[in-house]
Phi, psi and omega in degrees: 000143178301327179293319176296321177296322181293323176295328179265000180287169182301336175261031185305158176293125183299135182079000181247130173252114173256142181291148169291140184211139171223148176260120184224154181273162176298325180293324178293319180292319183291321181293314188277323177070185178306318183297319181292321183294319177295320179298335177280359173103006180276152175229149174275145355295149180220167180249142177232136187220127172296136182293159175058036179236156182223173182043039170080004178295136179053048185222113192229155172259127181255106192289320188225153177302323181302332179264007188298300183303320182292320181295318177296327183295330184279347185266142171280170167089177188232005184214132189222150162268130170256124194232131172301135179274121178259116185290116183254015185280142176267184184298334182274003183086349179276138176273149185232135175228112181265150173230131174233153177244143172258123179226113178050047176088352182255154181254127180235126173286137187252303179195163173233122177249136179241143181201149172285352181259150182290326182269111191241127167227144185301327183285343176250354180290172182273069191245302189298330181256005185244101182293327180293324179293317181295321181296327181285321172306309183296324173297327180291317184288331186270339183203079183301323183301311182290326182291321187246343175094163185293329180295311185292322178301309181298323181293328179290321178300318179296316177296316178306316188283328181288320175293316179063031183261145172297326180220133175188186180201165183221131166259134183200172171233177179240126184281174182302326182267005178094357181289162177270128175264113184277130171254315185199144173213125183194178180261015188240021177292129182272141173258095180277131180283144176296151178286175185287347185300136182299339180295342179269001186299329177291343181271344185298314178303320178295316178298312181296325176300322179290316180302311182301317180294321178296318181293314177303321177297309185296321174299317178290328177289322183293328181285351182271000000 
């Protein structure tokens, strides 16, 4: 994607680490095999994702070159993203995936999901039964600058400016040096409302702030 290429180019966005990524057909992958993938500059473990999928469907990590062909055989479809794996694990071994939204030029925190697994979605992460994880999520929502640090905050601002969207979002982690590890950035991020359980009460103000900002933006555009 052009935006990811910009992040990786010689004039890349400061503080942003974007994964190496290529769109390849099944025929190309089968012909080249693991050795050909490594010749393209990838290293194992790496990620392979069927195109046009969401919520982690048909999205796998291949740990070693020896398992490449077998993993590919289990995937449906004929077109895949091959993606460099960015390690989002903290010193506690848990992976973290932050999501922020951009609305009319402002940055709003939406959630932080923690999980022992590399593939994280809020609905499947270790959140509902883990009070410590929810507490970390709450700290992120209340004070994003302290939670992710100045390098990552500045990186988000650069991503916002590079995208230039009225509405969009970013999924990311924070690396050991404070840099932003980019997972996804687009205009199609969903704002899922917290469920009625009281344990999610801490999330409601942040979610409502985003919805209010979207409504205000749309009304202001309509009035022009």
